[in-house]
C-alpha positions in Angstrom: 0.0 0.0 0.0 1.2 3.5 -0.9 0.2 6.2 1.6 0.3 10.0 1.0 -0.7 12.2 3.9 -0.5 15.7 5.2 -2.0 17.9 7.9 -3.0 21.6 8.0 -4.6 24.2 10.1 -7.2 26.3 8.3 -8.7 29.6 9.4 -11.7 30.5 7.3 -14.0 33.4 6.6 -16.6 34.5 4.0 -15.8 38.1 4.8 -12.0 38.3 5.2 -9.4 37.2 2.6 -6.5 34.8 3.5 -4.2 37.8 3.3 -6.3 39.8 5.8 -6.3 36.8 8.1 -2.5 36.4 7.9 -2.0 40.1 8.6 -4.3 39.9 11.6 -2.4 37.0 13.2 1.1 38.0 12.0 1.8 34.8 10.0 1.8 34.3 6.3 -0.1 31.3 5.0 1.5 28.3 3.2 -1.5 28.0 1.0 -4.8 29.9 0.5 -8.2 29.3 -0.8 -10.3 32.0 -2.4 -14.1 32.3 -2.0 -15.8 31.5 -5.3 -12.6 30.6 -7.2 -14.1 27.4 -8.6 -17.7 28.5 -9.2 -19.3 31.9 -8.7 -22.9 31.0 -8.1 -23.3 29.6 -5.6 -19.7 30.4 -4.6 -17.4 27.4 -4.3 -15.5 27.2 -2.1 -17.9 29.2 0.1 -15.2 30.8 2.1 -11.7 32.2 2.0 -9.1 29.9 3.6 -5.7 30.7 5.3 -3.7 27.4 5.7 -0.6 26.4 7.6 0.5 23.0 6.1 2.9 20.2 6.7 3.4 17.8 3.8 6.7 16.4 5.0 7.1 12.8 3.6 8.3 10.0 5.7 6.6 11.3 8.9 3.6 9.8 10.7 0.6 12.1 11.1 1.5 12.9 14.8 5.1 13.9 13.6 3.6 16.2 11.0 1.3 17.7 13.6 4.4 18.2 15.8 6.2 20.2 13.1 3.1 22.3 12.6 2.8 23.0 16.3 6.4 24.2 16.4 5.6 26.8 13.8 2.3 27.7 15.4 3.5 28.2 19.0 4.7 31.8 18.6 1.3 32.8 17.2 -0.8 30.4 19.2 -2.7 32.9 21.3 -3.4 35.2 18.4 -4.6 32.3 16.2 -6.9 30.9 18.9 -8.4 34.3 19.7 -8.9 35.1 16.1 -10.4 31.7 15.3 -13.0 32.2 18.0 -13.8 35.7 16.6 -14.2 34.3 13.1 -16.6 31.6 14.3 -18.6 34.1 16.3 -18.8 36.7 13.5 -19.4 34.2 10.7 -20.9 31.0 12.2 -21.6 29.3 8.9 -18.2 29.8 7.3 -15.8 31.2 9.8 -13.4 29.7 12.4 -10.6 27.2 12.7 -10.3 23.7 11.6 -7.4 21.2 11.8 -7.3 18.7 9.0 -5.6 15.3 8.7 -5.7 14.0 5.1 -4.7 10.5 4.3 -4.7 8.9 0.8 -4.3 5.1 0.8 -3.0 3.5 -2.4 -2.1 6.9 -3.8 0.2 6.7 -6.9 2.6 9.3 -5.4 2.4 7.8 -1.9 5.1 6.2 0.2 5.7 2.5 0.0 5.7 0.3 3.1 9.2 -0.2 4.4 9.9 -3.8 5.4 12.5 -4.6 8.1 15.9 -5.7 6.8 16.7 -9.4 7.8 19.2 -8.3 10.4 16.9 -5.8 12.2 16.5 -6.2 15.9 12.7 -6.4 15.5 11.1 -7.9 12.5 8.2 -5.9 11.0 5.5 -7.9 9.5 4.1 -7.0 6.0 0.9 -5.0 6.2 2.1 -2.8 9.1 2.9 0.3 7.1 5.2 2.6 9.0 2.8 5.6 8.4 -0.3 3.9 9.8 -1.5 4.9 13.3 -1.1 8.3 15.0 -2.0 9.9 18.2 -3.2 13.4 19.0 -1.3 14.9 21.9 -2.5 17.2 24.7 -0.9 20.3 23.1 -3.0 19.9 20.0 -6.1 19.1 21.8 -5.7 22.1 24.2 -5.2 24.4 21.2 -8.3 23.0 19.4 -10.4 23.6 22.5 -9.0 27.1 23.1 -9.5 28.0 19.4 -13.0 26.4 19.3 -11.6 24.6 16.2 -12.9 21.4 14.6 -10.8 18.4 13.9 -11.5 16.9 10.4 -9.9 13.6 9.5 -10.3 12.6 5.8 -9.2 9.2 4.6 -9.4 8.1 1.0 -8.7 4.7 -0.5 
């Protein structure tokens, strides 16, 4: 099985652009989404999106989250406060959401690494090194403080 996965934090609004969101919290996005960029009526996507992303290959989801949290820490309070404000002011389209996206059997995904014969512990086939992850207390506390959702998407 080939796995491709990444994580990202998204702040969204139907009123403020990704640029305005970044200016407000003092952190430029890695990626943006623009309201109505795919279809004007009805607008799709229905919101502007500011994204902080980790697509580092070879890392489990929890390791990718850890890398994102390192980048987020200096701006944590501003992001959490602004995410709550976005949700309050734009309840249908505003707020924060943390995404975990996993694609199983993706053509560009990472192959399972099998243990070499001389390894101390033998890994059995079917136990892909990227399977499984945990959500640590730091992430959970941030999500609660920011009133942010957790969205885990898995495709096969």
